[in-house]
Residue, then its C-alpha position, 0 to 999 in steps of 0.5 A: m421611856s417612850n415619852k423620853l424617846n419622843s422628846e429626844k426625837r423632837n428636840s433633835f430636829h432643832v439642832d444641827l446634823v452633828s448634834q442630832n447624830q450624837v443625840l441618836l447615838q446616846s439614845a441607842l447606846n442607852f437602849l442597848e445598855e438597858d437591853d430595851l430592844l423595843h424602844l431601840r427599834k422604835l428609835l431606828s424605825a423613825s430614822h433614815p438608813s443613812e442616820i443608822a449607818d452614821l450611828i454604827e460608824t460612831m459607835p464603839a466597835a464592841r457594840r456594833l454587832e449587838f446593834w446590828n442584830a437589833l436592826d429590823f431585817s427590812l433596814r439592813g440592806e440599805v444600812i449596810a450599803q450606807v456605811s463606810k467600806k472599812v466598817r462594812s468589811n468588819l461587819l461582814e466578817q462577823i455576820d452570816v453573809r449568806r443572808v446578804v441575798t435576802e437583806t440586800q435584794n432591793l438595793d441598786s445593782d451598783e450598791l450590791a456589787d460594792i458589797l459583793q466585792e468585799l466578801p471572801g471570793k468563795i462566799a461571794d460566788e455562793v451569794l451570786l449563785s443563790m440569786d435569780e437569773q435577772n439579779r445575777r445578770r444585773v449585778g454581774a454587769a456592775l461587777h465588770y467595771p472597776q469601782d472608780t469608773a463610770g461603769g462601777i458607779m452606774n445603775v444598770e437598772v435603766t428604763t428605756i423606750r423606743q422611738d416607734v411609740d407615742v406618749d400615751v403608750v409610754l405613760r401607760f407603761l410607766r404607770r404599770f411598771t414604775p422604774k426603780t431608778h431614782n433621781l432620773d430626770q429623763l428616759f433614754v431612747v434606744s434602738r432594738d439592739n439597745h444603741l443609744i439614740g437620745a433622751v426624753s425629758l420627763v417634763d416634756l413627756v408629762i405635758a405632751n399630748p398623748e398622741v405625740p410620737i416619742t421621736k418628736l420629743t427625743a433630744d440628742v444626748e450631747r455627752p454620753i459617758l463611756a463606761e471606762t471614764k474615771a469617776t472623778e471625771v464623771t463628777a466634773i462632767f456633771e458639774k460643768f453641764d449641770l446634769v441630774s442624770a446621764p447615760v453610760v454607754d460601752g465602746f459600741g454606743k450601747l446603753i448599759g446603765a445610768i448615773t444620777v446625781d446621788d451617785v456623783v455626790d457619793v463620789l465627791r464625798a469619797e474624794n473629799d474624805k480621801k484628800i483630807m485623810s491623805t494629807a496625813g497619810i491615812v487611808e480614806d476608809y479609816d475607821m474612827f473606832a477600830p481597835f487601837v492596835a490596828a489604827a496605830r499600825q495604819r498610822s505608823l507607816w507614814l510616821a516612818v516616812n516622815l522620820a526618814t525625811a526628818f533625818l535627811a534634813a538633820w543630815v544637811i544641818g549636820l554638814f554645817e555643825g561647825a558654822i552653827e557652833k560659831m554663830v548661834a544666830l544661824a540656829v535661831l533663823m533656820p526655822v524661819v527660812a524653812s517655814m517660809g519655803g514650806v508654806a509657799g510650796m504648799q500653796s503652789l502644790t494645792i493650787v496645782i492639784r486643784g487645777m489638775s483635778l478640774g482639768q485646768v492643768g495638764s501636759a499642754n500648759s504645764w510649763s506655763v504653770i511652772s514658770r508662773e509659780i516660779g515668778i510668784g515665788f520670786c516676787n514673794g521671795c523678794l518682798w518677804a526677804i526684805v522684811v526677814g532681812m531687816v528683822a534679822s539685822l536689827w535683832f542680831e545687829d549684823f547687817h551681813l547676816g540680814i543679807i544672807v537670810a534674805a538671799a536664802v528666803v528668795v532661793n527657798l521661795v523660788t524653789a518652793g514655787f518650782f517644786g510645788a508645781v513640778v511634784p504633783l505633775f510628776l507624781r501624776k505621770i507615774s500614777l501616784d496620788p499627788a495629794l497623798a505623797g506631794g506634801v511630804i516630798l515637797t516639805t522635805i525638798t523645801d527644808v533641805i534646800g532652805f537649810f542648805a542655802f542658808l547655812a552654805l551662804a553663811a559659811k561662805f560669806l560670814l565665817e571665812 
């Protein structure tokens, strides 16, 4: 069995991450099925906590608790911090959460704060009270800010230095008290009351003469991040200024924590998941292997919304039932008009949402963006109206029908450009997520206006 295990591990290095996860999953399930906990623990001891977290997420829900109980205690803290929120919440409901203190005591404060926020209030209070004073204070600082802000993702355990020492003192301090914060490329210089003064590069610190005072190496921090800054804005700051780490300050300029590039990667992944899932109306912390009743309930709401919009489009079509009965070609060509508008609208919507997320689109230039999308819609509308009109004329041998469908295409693409820009701007203004609701609203608008324009023009000029 051990030879088989070693062979599987060696082979897994030659495949991509997805295949590797499946190899590990199959091995773990086999060991669970055979009740071979010895080889299961050997498998897990050779895996990274993030790989183990992936195993839990891709494992049937009925096997997760059994798998968790087989985990070595030294791994549980890192693993529970790595799994998705939904899976973690389900696990915490089944395990003895009072053991969270011992299993997560080595986690960063921001990770531990995330876990505590998912515990029932009474149990979370018990966990906090069972901590020592230092840990309680650092976790309390992280809990003070919402999870989607710089204060919510920062690590409060930051090694700081003073200006009135030299390099040798700092190096001796670092050798004796190794900083817990990972991925820092700089140390932050603070005053006696913890106000941020500047930062010292670790590279400069290592190559400097021991007698050099820290004040000589201190550089200004051009962009300290306020604790209330949105996490998505933090990612934009890191990308724009090529940061590896950045200090977080409160409204008085006092250093309260630091954000490192691994925190930013977590935010980017969460945002990416959110955008992908929100296009289908599914929450970003969706559990792939949750019980199907719960999964069906989560999806049903968005199906209800789409059903309502479909009935609205059907009602518009019903207004022109008589015209469709007289001219079957109208029913054949309706999807063409609606589809062209839907695609054009989604193009505008996607571009504007991306521009908003990057800070390129806002109130200062919104009308420029709207007018530009209208212009693009008109140009594309004229181009493809000629194509659609010619095809319709030849297909149904009716030149007037070709003109009508061409005009409807122009109207719908101009409408799509306008609303593709306006809808996300409006949703952001009323504090709704454009990625979640924008697609459904826009598709409804382009369908309704496309059907109405085409059928109304046909009823007016072809059937009177």
